[in-house]
NULUMFI-104333 format. One record per residue: residue in three letters; z, x, y of N, C-alpha, C in turn; residue number from 1. Coordinates in pm, whole numbers. Example, Ala and Ser with C-alpha at 12.3 -4.5 7.8 and 13.67 -1.06 7.14 Angstrom:
<atoms>
<atom "Ala"; <780; 1319; -569>; <780; 1230; -450>; <780; 1320; -330>; 1>
<atom "Ser"; <708; 1285; -225>; <714; 1367; -106>; <787; 1290; 3>; 2>
</atoms>
This chain:
<atoms>
<atom "Met"; <0; 83; -117>; <0; 0; 0>; <0; 88; 124>; 1>
<atom "Ala"; <-68; 42; 224>; <-73; 116; 350>; <54; 92; 428>; 2>
<atom "Gly"; <84; 181; 518>; <202; 163; 603>; <329; 194; 529>; 3>
<atom "Thr"; <436; 174; 598>; <566; 197; 537>; <643; 67; 539>; 4>
<atom "Ser"; <711; 42; 432>; <793; -78; 423>; <937; -39; 445>; 5>
<atom "Ser"; <1005; -118; 524>; <1147; -91; 545>; <1224; -218; 517>; 6>
<atom "Val"; <1326; -205; 436>; <1413; -317; 405>; <1554; -274; 441>; 7>
<atom "Phe"; <1620; -354; 523>; <1750; -316; 576>; <1861; -374; 491>; 8>
<atom "Ala"; <1961; -294; 459>; <2077; -341; 384>; <2167; -420; 479>; 9>
<atom "Ala"; <2213; -536; 434>; <2294; -622; 521>; <2443; -598; 503>; 10>
<atom "Gly"; <2484; -535; 397>; <2627; -510; 381>; <2660; -469; 239>; 11>
<atom "Ala"; <2777; -414; 220>; <2816; -362; 91>; <2842; -472; -12>; 12>
<atom "Ala"; <2878; -592; 32>; <2910; -699; -62>; <2785; -771; -114>; 13>
<atom "Gln"; <2667; -732; -65>; <2543; -798; -103>; <2501; -757; -244>; 14>
<atom "Ala"; <2425; -847; -310>; <2374; -820; -445>; <2283; -697; -443>; 15>
<atom "Pro"; <2265; -631; -558>; <2179; -513; -564>; <2038; -546; -514>; 16>
<atom "Ala"; <1978; -451; -446>; <1843; -469; -391>; <1740; -424; -494>; 17>
<atom "Asn"; <1726; -501; -604>; <1634; -462; -711>; <1522; -564; -733>; 18>
<atom "Ser"; <1493; -644; -631>; <1383; -740; -638>; <1269; -690; -551>; 19>
<atom "Ser"; <1153; -755; -563>; <1039; -717; -481>; <951; -838; -455>; 20>
<atom "Met"; <866; -824; -354>; <770; -929; -320>; <641; -862; -278>; 21>
<atom "Ser"; <527; -915; -325>; <398; -861; -284>; <296; -972; -275>; 22>
<atom "Gly"; <190; -944; -203>; <85; -1044; -186>; <-27; -993; -100>; 23>
<atom "Ser"; <-97; -1086; -35>; <-212; -1049; 47>; <-219; -1132; 174>; 24>
<atom "Val"; <-289; -1074; 272>; <-310; -1138; 401>; <-457; -1181; 406>; 25>
<atom "Arg"; <-480; -1305; 444>; <-617; -1360; 451>; <-641; -1426; 586>; 26>
<atom "Asn"; <-769; -1432; 625>; <-804; -1509; 743>; <-831; -1653; 697>; 27>
<atom "Pro"; <-856; -1746; 791>; <-876; -1886; 751>; <-993; -1908; 655>; 28>
<atom "Ser"; <-1092; -1815; 654>; <-1204; -1827; 559>; <-1174; -1765; 424>; 29>
<atom "Gly"; <-1053; -1707; 407>; <-1016; -1651; 278>; <-1046; -1503; 262>; 30>
<atom "Arg"; <-1095; -1438; 366>; <-1124; -1294; 359>; <-997; -1213; 383>; 31>
<atom "Ser"; <-985; -1102; 311>; <-870; -1013; 326>; <-868; -949; 464>; 32>
<atom "Ile"; <-747; -926; 515>; <-729; -861; 645>; <-656; -729; 624>; 33>
<atom "Ala"; <-725; -620; 655>; <-666; -487; 645>; <-584; -457; 770>; 34>
<atom "Asn"; <-484; -372; 753>; <-402; -321; 863>; <-331; -430; 944>; 35>
<atom "Ala"; <-296; -539; 880>; <-221; -646; 947>; <-72; -612; 943>; 36>
<atom "Thr"; <-1; -644; 1049>; <144; -626; 1050>; <207; -743; 976>; 37>
<atom "Val"; <285; -710; 873>; <349; -811; 787>; <499; -793; 798>; 38>
<atom "Arg"; <569; -903; 829>; <715; -898; 841>; <777; -991; 738>; 39>
<atom "Leu"; <893; -954; 691>; <971; -1036; 599>; <1097; -1081; 673>; 40>
<atom "Arg"; <1115; -1212; 684>; <1230; -1266; 757>; <1327; -1332; 660>; 41>
<atom "Asp"; <1455; -1296; 671>; <1562; -1357; 593>; <1593; -1492; 657>; 42>
<atom "Leu"; <1571; -1600; 584>; <1589; -1733; 642>; <1735; -1773; 659>; 43>
<atom "Gln"; <1826; -1707; 589>; <1968; -1737; 606>; <2020; -1683; 739>; 44>
<atom "Thr"; <1978; -1562; 773>; <2027; -1498; 895>; <1929; -1508; 1012>; 45>
<atom "Gly"; <1800; -1531; 983>; <1699; -1532; 1086>; <1653; -1392; 1125>; 46>
<atom "Gln"; <1712; -1289; 1065>; <1681; -1151; 1098>; <1564; -1099; 1015>; 47>
<atom "Leu"; <1495; -997; 1066>; <1388; -933; 990>; <1451; -851; 877>; 48>
<atom "Ala"; <1395; -865; 758>; <1442; -790; 642>; <1350; -673; 612>; 49>
<atom "Gly"; <1233; -669; 674>; <1140; -559; 652>; <1010; -580; 727>; 50>
<atom "Thr"; <938; -470; 745>; <807; -472; 811>; <718; -373; 739>; 51>
<atom "Thr"; <592; -410; 721>; <495; -321; 659>; <358; -352; 717>; 52>
<atom "Thr"; <257; -281; 672>; <119; -303; 713>; <35; -325; 588>; 53>
<atom "Ser"; <-55; -423; 593>; <-141; -447; 476>; <-237; -329; 458>; 54>
<atom "Asp"; <-274; -304; 332>; <-365; -193; 304>; <-511; -236; 327>; 55>
<atom "Ala"; <-606; -152; 290>; <-748; -179; 313>; <-796; -306; 244>; 56>
<atom "Ala"; <-728; -346; 136>; <-764; -468; 63>; <-682; -589; 109>; 57>
<atom "Gly"; <-599; -572; 213>; <-517; -681; 265>; <-389; -702; 187>; 58>
<atom "Gln"; <-351; -610; 99>; <-231; -622; 16>; <-109; -567; 87>; 59>
<atom "Phe"; <7; -628; 60>; <134; -580; 114>; <240; -586; 5>; 60>
<atom "Ser"; <349; -513; 26>; <458; -510; -71>; <590; -483; 1>; 61>
<atom "Phe"; <695; -552; -47>; <831; -530; 0>; <917; -498; -123>; 62>
<atom "Pro"; <932; -371; -157>; <1019; -334; -271>; <1165; -327; -226>; 63>
<atom "Gly"; <1255; -324; -322>; <1396; -304; -291>; <1462; -418; -216>; 64>
<atom "Leu"; <1426; -542; -250>; <1486; -658; -183>; <1615; -701; -251>; 65>
<atom "Ala"; <1708; -749; -172>; <1825; -818; -225>; <1787; -965; -243>; 66>
<atom "Ala"; <1862; -1038; -321>; <1836; -1180; -341>; <1851; -1253; -209>; 67>
<atom "Gly"; <1774; -1362; -194>; <1783; -1441; -72>; <1664; -1533; -57>; 68>
<atom "Ser"; <1654; -1595; 56>; <1542; -1683; 88>; <1468; -1621; 206>; 69>
<atom "Phe"; <1337; -1605; 191>; <1257; -1533; 289>; <1131; -1609; 325>; 70>
<atom "Thr"; <1072; -1570; 436>; <936; -1611; 471>; <862; -1485; 512>; 71>
<atom "Val"; <732; -1481; 480>; <647; -1369; 517>; <572; -1410; 644>; 72>
<atom "Glu"; <575; -1324; 745>; <508; -1352; 872>; <398; -1249; 897>; 73>
<atom "Ile"; <287; -1295; 951>; <181; -1207; 998>; <185; -1214; 1150>; 74>
<atom "Val"; <187; -1098; 1215>; <194; -1097; 1361>; <75; -1021; 1419>; 75>
<atom "Asn"; <34; -1063; 1539>; <-76; -993; 1607>; <-20; -877; 1687>; 76>
<atom "Ala"; <-107; -809; 1760>; <-67; -691; 1837>; <36; -723; 1944>; 77>
<atom "Ser"; <39; -848; 1991>; <136; -890; 2092>; <269; -932; 2032>; 78>
<atom "Gly"; <279; -929; 1899>; <402; -969; 1832>; <414; -1117; 1807>; 79>
<atom "Glu"; <309; -1193; 1835>; <311; -1337; 1809>; <282; -1364; 1662>; 80>
<atom "Ile"; <355; -1458; 1604>; <334; -1495; 1465>; <205; -1575; 1456>; 81>
<atom "Ile"; <109; -1526; 1375>; <-20; -1593; 1361>; <-40; -1648; 1220>; 82>
<atom "Gly"; <61; -1636; 1137>; <57; -1691; 1002>; <191; -1669; 935>; 83>
<atom "Ser"; <231; -1763; 849>; <357; -1746; 777>; <353; -1822; 646>; 84>
<atom "Ser"; <434; -1776; 553>; <443; -1842; 423>; <548; -1952; 428>; 85>
<atom "Ala"; <547; -2035; 328>; <656; -2129; 306>; <777; -2047; 262>; 86>
<atom "Pro"; <895; -2105; 259>; <1014; -2032; 213>; <997; -1986; 68>; 87>
<atom "Ile"; <1043; -1864; 41>; <1034; -1805; -92>; <1174; -1761; -132>; 88>
<atom "Ser"; <1224; -1816; -241>; <1357; -1782; -291>; <1344; -1664; -388>; 89>
<atom "Val"; <1423; -1561; -366>; <1421; -1441; -447>; <1556; -1427; -517>; 90>
<atom "Glu"; <1553; -1419; -648>; <1674; -1399; -729>; <1688; -1250; -763>; 91>
<atom "Pro"; <1808; -1204; -799>; <1826; -1064; -836>; <1732; -1024; -949>; 92>
<atom "Gly"; <1664; -912; -933>; <1576; -859; -1037>; <1438; -921; -1044>; 93>
<atom "Gln"; <1404; -1013; -956>; <1273; -1077; -962>; <1166; -992; -894>; 94>
<atom "Ala"; <1045; -999; -950>; <926; -940; -888>; <835; -1056; -854>; 95>
<atom "Ile"; <829; -1090; -727>; <746; -1202; -683>; <612; -1146; -638>; 96>
<atom "Thr"; <505; -1196; -700>; <371; -1150; -668>; <283; -1269; -633>; 97>
<atom "Gly"; <168; -1242; -578>; <71; -1346; -549>; <98; -1426; -424>; 98>
<atom "Val"; <185; -1377; -336>; <210; -1447; -210>; <86; -1429; -123>; 99>
<atom "Val"; <25; -1539; -82>; <-92; -1535; 5>; <-55; -1596; 139>; 100>
<atom "Val"; <-73; -1519; 246>; <-42; -1567; 380>; <-172; -1565; 459>; 101>
<atom "Ser"; <-208; -1681; 512>; <-331; -1693; 592>; <-296; -1697; 740>; 102>
<atom "Thr"; <-382; -1636; 819>; <-365; -1642; 964>; <-431; -1770; 1015>; 103>
<atom "Thr"; <-396; -1806; 1137>; <-459; -1921; 1201>; <-545; -1870; 1315>; 104>
<atom "Glu"; <-644; -1948; 1352>; <-730; -1909; 1462>; <-703; -1992; 1586>; 105>
<atom "Ser"; <-602; -2075; 1581>; <-573; -2165; 1691>; <-537; -2089; 1817>; 106>
<atom "Lys"; <-597; -2128; 1927>; <-567; -2069; 2058>; <-476; -2160; 2138>; 107>
<atom "Lys"; <-432; -2271; 2079>; <-347; -2368; 2149>; <-210; -2309; 2174>; 108>
<atom "Lys"; <-152; -2342; 2288>; <-17; -2296; 2321>; <88; -2398; 2277>; 109>
<atom "Gly"; <47; -2520; 2242>; <141; -2627; 2211>; <210; -2614; 2078>; 110>
<atom "Gly"; <166; -2526; 1989>; <224; -2517; 1856>; <329; -2409; 1843>; 111>
<atom "Ala"; <399; -2377; 1949>; <495; -2267; 1946>; <608; -2291; 1848>; 112>
<atom "Phe"; <646; -2417; 1821>; <754; -2444; 1728>; <725; -2383; 1592>; 113>
<atom "Phe"; <601; -2394; 1546>; <566; -2348; 1413>; <549; -2197; 1405>; 114>
<atom "Thr"; <548; -2128; 1517>; <539; -1983; 1515>; <667; -1918; 1567>; 115>
<atom "Ser"; <769; -1998; 1591>; <896; -1942; 1637>; <990; -1923; 1519>; 116>
<atom "Thr"; <1087; -1837; 1534>; <1187; -1817; 1429>; <1262; -1946; 1401>; 117>
<atom "Ala"; <1302; -2018; 1506>; <1374; -2145; 1486>; <1287; -2244; 1411>; 118>
<atom "Gly"; <1159; -2249; 1443>; <1068; -2340; 1374>; <1054; -2303; 1227>; 119>
<atom "Leu"; <1044; -2174; 1198>; <1031; -2130; 1058>; <1157; -2162; 979>; 120>
<atom "Ile"; <1273; -2144; 1040>; <1398; -2174; 970>; <1409; -2325; 948>; 121>
<atom "Ala"; <1368; -2405; 1045>; <1371; -2551; 1028>; <1276; -2595; 917>; 122>
<atom "Ile"; <1158; -2533; 911>; <1064; -2565; 804>; <1124; -2526; 669>; 123>
<atom "Ala"; <1188; -2410; 664>; <1250; -2365; 539>; <1359; -2461; 496>; 124>
<atom "Ala"; <1437; -2510; 592>; <1546; -2602; 559>; <1493; -2734; 507>; 125>
<atom "Ser"; <1368; -2766; 539>; <1311; -2893; 493>; <1274; -2888; 344>; 126>
<atom "Gly"; <1275; -2768; 286>; <1247; -2755; 143>; <1099; -2753; 110>; 127>
<atom "Ala"; <1016; -2703; 200>; <872; -2695; 173>; <846; -2612; 48>; 128>
<atom "Ala"; <747; -2649; -28>; <714; -2581; -155>; <629; -2457; -129>; 129>
<atom "Val"; <630; -2365; -224>; <548; -2246; -219>; <449; -2253; -333>; 130>
<atom "Ala"; <321; -2235; -303>; <219; -2237; -407>; <161; -2098; -424>; 131>
<atom "Gly"; <109; -2069; -542>; <39; -1944; -567>; <130; -1823; -575>; 132>
<atom "Val"; <251; -1840; -619>; <345; -1729; -630>; <385; -1714; -776>; 133>
<atom "Thr"; <387; -1590; -823>; <430; -1561; -959>; <564; -1490; -953>; 134>
<atom "Val"; <657; -1529; -1036>; <790; -1467; -1038>; <813; -1406; -1175>; 135>
<atom "Ala"; <856; -1280; -1176>; <889; -1212; -1300>; <1025; -1148; -1285>; 136>
<atom "Thr"; <1100; -1143; -1391>; <1231; -1081; -1388>; <1221; -942; -1447>; 137>
<atom "Arg"; <1277; -845; -1375>; <1278; -706; -1424>; <1401; -686; -1510>; 138>
<atom "Pro"; <1391; -600; -1612>; <1512; -566; -1688>; <1609; -489; -1599>; 139>
<atom "Thr"; <1736; -504; -1628>; <1836; -432; -1548>; <1832; -284; -1582>; 140>
<atom "Ala"; <1870; -203; -1486>; <1869; -58; -1504>; <1970; -15; -1609>; 141>
<atom "Ser"; <2077; -91; -1627>; <2181; -50; -1719>; <2144; -79; -1864>; 142>
<atom "Gly"; <2046; -169; -1883>; <2006; -201; -2019>; <2101; -297; -2088>; 143>
<atom "Ser"; <2206; -344; -2018>; <2302; -435; -2080>; <2239; -571; -2100>; 144>
<atom "Lys"; <2293; -645; -2193>; <2237; -776; -2226>; <2329; -886; -2185>; 145>
</atoms>
């Protein structure tokens, strides 16, 4: 993957950060977008949990995640959110793949609610479904059963 991914630890009492999430960035016609800024937002706290850049094929990855509920955001050069995923719940040890986030081409200023952090958290609280996501559980490092 292009760019560097950073995932911030929220505290010592948090579950191990052994989950991951990956996917792709697309434009409204379904074409991959290279070098897009991709952010991962923790929906419980509203804080950014990581930032990366999509590679030449439009792929992104967030390794080393702790369990939680997240949304993936695509932002333009001005920092405005131009696309976001539905809420994605991550359990300890899960590898979530196939997340597809499409950008919008809307130039309207009236839709700020849907591109704001408060709007994304409200949408997440509504229980919107996520489509096209695969979840796999990784074996634990200790090998215990």
